[in-house]
C-alpha positions as CSV (number, residue, x, y, z in Angstrom):
1,M,106.9,95.8,112.7
2,R,106.0,99.2,111.3
3,R,102.8,101.2,111.1
4,A,102.1,102.4,107.5
5,A,101.1,105.9,108.8
6,D,104.7,106.3,110.2
7,I,106.2,105.8,106.7
8,V,103.9,108.2,104.8
9,G,105.7,111.5,104.6
10,T,109.2,110.2,105.2
11,K,112.2,111.1,103.0
12,V,113.5,108.7,100.4
13,L,117.3,108.7,100.0
14,D,119.1,107.3,97.0
15,V,122.2,105.9,98.7
16,S,124.1,105.5,95.4
17,V,124.3,109.3,95.0
18,G,123.4,110.6,98.5
19,E,120.4,112.5,97.2
20,I,116.8,112.9,98.6
21,V,114.6,111.9,95.7
22,G,111.2,112.6,97.4
23,Y,108.8,111.8,100.2
24,V,106.6,108.8,100.6
25,Q,103.1,109.7,99.6
26,D,101.4,106.3,99.8
27,L,101.9,102.5,100.1
28,V,100.7,100.1,97.4
29,F,99.5,96.6,98.4
30,D,98.1,93.7,96.4
31,R,94.8,92.0,97.3
32,E,96.5,89.5,99.5
33,G,98.1,92.2,101.7
34,Q,101.6,92.1,100.3
35,L,103.5,95.4,99.9
36,Q,104.3,96.0,96.2
37,G,105.9,99.4,96.4
38,L,105.7,103.1,97.4
39,L,104.4,106.1,95.7
40,L,106.4,109.3,96.0
41,D,105.3,112.9,96.0
42,K,105.0,114.6,92.6
43,K,107.8,117.1,91.7
44,H,105.4,119.3,89.6
45,W,101.6,119.8,89.5
46,F,101.1,117.8,86.2
47,A,104.0,115.4,86.7
48,K,103.5,111.6,86.9
49,T,103.6,110.1,90.4
50,P,106.9,108.2,90.9
51,F,106.5,104.6,91.8
52,L,109.1,102.6,93.7
53,P,108.7,98.8,93.2
54,I,109.5,96.8,96.4
55,E,112.6,95.4,94.6
56,T,114.2,98.8,94.5
57,I,113.8,99.6,98.2
58,H,117.0,98.9,100.1
59,S,115.5,99.6,103.6
60,I,112.5,101.1,105.3
61,G,114.4,102.7,108.2
62,E,113.3,104.5,111.3
63,D,114.0,108.0,109.8
64,M,113.9,107.4,106.0
65,V,113.5,105.0,103.2
66,T,116.7,104.1,101.3
67,I,116.9,103.0,97.7
68,S,119.9,102.2,95.5
69,Q,118.5,103.6,92.2
70,S,116.3,106.5,91.2
71,P,112.6,106.0,91.1
72,D,110.8,104.8,88.0
73,Y,108.3,107.5,86.8
74,Q,106.0,105.1,85.0
75,P,102.6,104.9,86.7
76,E,101.7,101.9,84.5
77,L,103.9,99.8,86.9
78,I,101.0,99.8,89.3
79,Q,99.1,96.8,88.2
80,D,95.3,96.2,88.2
81,G,94.2,94.9,91.5
82,W,96.9,96.7,93.5
83,I,95.5,99.1,96.1
84,R,96.7,102.3,97.7
85,L,96.5,102.6,101.4
86,V,95.6,106.3,101.8
87,N,94.6,107.9,98.5
88,G,93.2,107.1,95.2
89,N,90.4,104.9,93.9
90,G,89.7,101.9,96.1
91,H,92.1,102.9,98.8
92,L,92.2,100.7,102.0
93,K,91.8,103.3,104.7
94,G,88.2,103.6,105.6
95,L,87.1,100.2,104.3
96,P,85.1,98.0,106.7
97,V,86.9,94.9,108.0
98,V,84.3,92.0,107.9
99,T,84.7,88.4,109.0
100,S,83.6,85.6,106.6
101,N,80.7,85.0,109.0
102,G,79.4,88.5,108.3
103,K,80.5,90.3,111.5
104,Q,81.9,93.8,111.0
105,L,85.0,94.2,113.2
106,G,85.5,97.9,112.5
107,V,86.8,100.3,109.9
108,L,90.5,100.2,108.8
109,E,92.6,103.2,110.0
110,D,96.1,101.8,109.6
111,V,98.1,98.6,108.9
112,Y,101.1,97.1,110.5
113,F,103.6,95.2,108.4
114,Q,107.0,93.5,108.5
115,E,109.3,95.7,106.6
116,E,111.6,92.8,105.8
117,M,108.8,90.7,104.2
118,G,106.5,93.5,103.2
119,T,103.5,91.6,104.5
120,I,100.6,93.1,106.5
121,I,100.6,91.5,109.9
122,G,97.9,93.5,111.7
123,Y,95.2,96.2,111.5
124,E,94.3,99.2,113.5
125,L,90.5,99.4,113.5
126,S,88.1,102.2,114.5
127,D,84.5,102.0,115.7
128,G,84.0,105.7,115.1
129,F,85.2,109.0,116.5
130,F,83.6,108.9,119.9
131,S,84.4,105.2,120.5
132,D,88.0,106.0,119.6
133,L,88.1,108.7,122.2
134,M,86.4,106.7,124.9
135,E,87.9,103.2,124.3
136,G,90.8,103.8,121.8
137,R,91.3,101.9,118.6
138,R,91.6,98.2,118.4
139,M,94.4,96.2,116.9
140,I,93.8,92.8,115.4
141,K,96.2,90.2,114.0
142,R,96.0,89.4,110.3
143,P,94.3,86.0,109.7
144,H,96.0,83.3,107.6
145,K,93.5,84.1,104.8
146,L,92.8,87.6,103.8
147,F,91.1,89.2,100.8
148,I,90.9,92.9,100.0
149,G,87.8,93.5,98.0
150,K,86.4,96.6,96.4
151,D,84.0,97.4,99.2
152,A,85.4,95.5,102.2
153,I,88.4,93.6,103.6
154,I,87.4,90.0,104.3
155,H,89.0,88.7,107.4
156,Q,88.6,85.0,106.9
157,E,88.5,83.1,110.1
158,E,89.8,79.6,110.4
159,E,87.2,76.9,109.9
160,S,86.1,75.2,113.1
161,G,84.9,71.6,112.9
162,P,81.2,70.6,112.6
163,I,78.8,71.7,115.3
């Protein structure tokens, strides 16, 4: 299990040539919480952002990400509906996490995911600066059903029987 914040800023090494190709700038997820790839830092001010599809990633290691081919510099590989974690339009960090019953659980600060499967398995939530200082941040497990919307992450609880 890895925290997404621990991966942002790590080196990306192309193991086929032994060359550092960049640093992880952001993680890209689909609306169901599945990791689709990584965005790397730009080499030049006006350059396109390199995107690494999940298929090209060999390993997300403790100290660096390894790949077996150079990154693809085509930003159109990022499909509609995919969401960045930290930056960009509609990013995840800062979105409220709300149950399907209308209760706000907190605001998303980070995600935990299985690097082998690329699936979000938990969230780190904040209730605000002072609450974080006094009580710390809460971590919750991902439900079976999850939907990442434009304005909120819907944490769909399992249905209980009739009352």
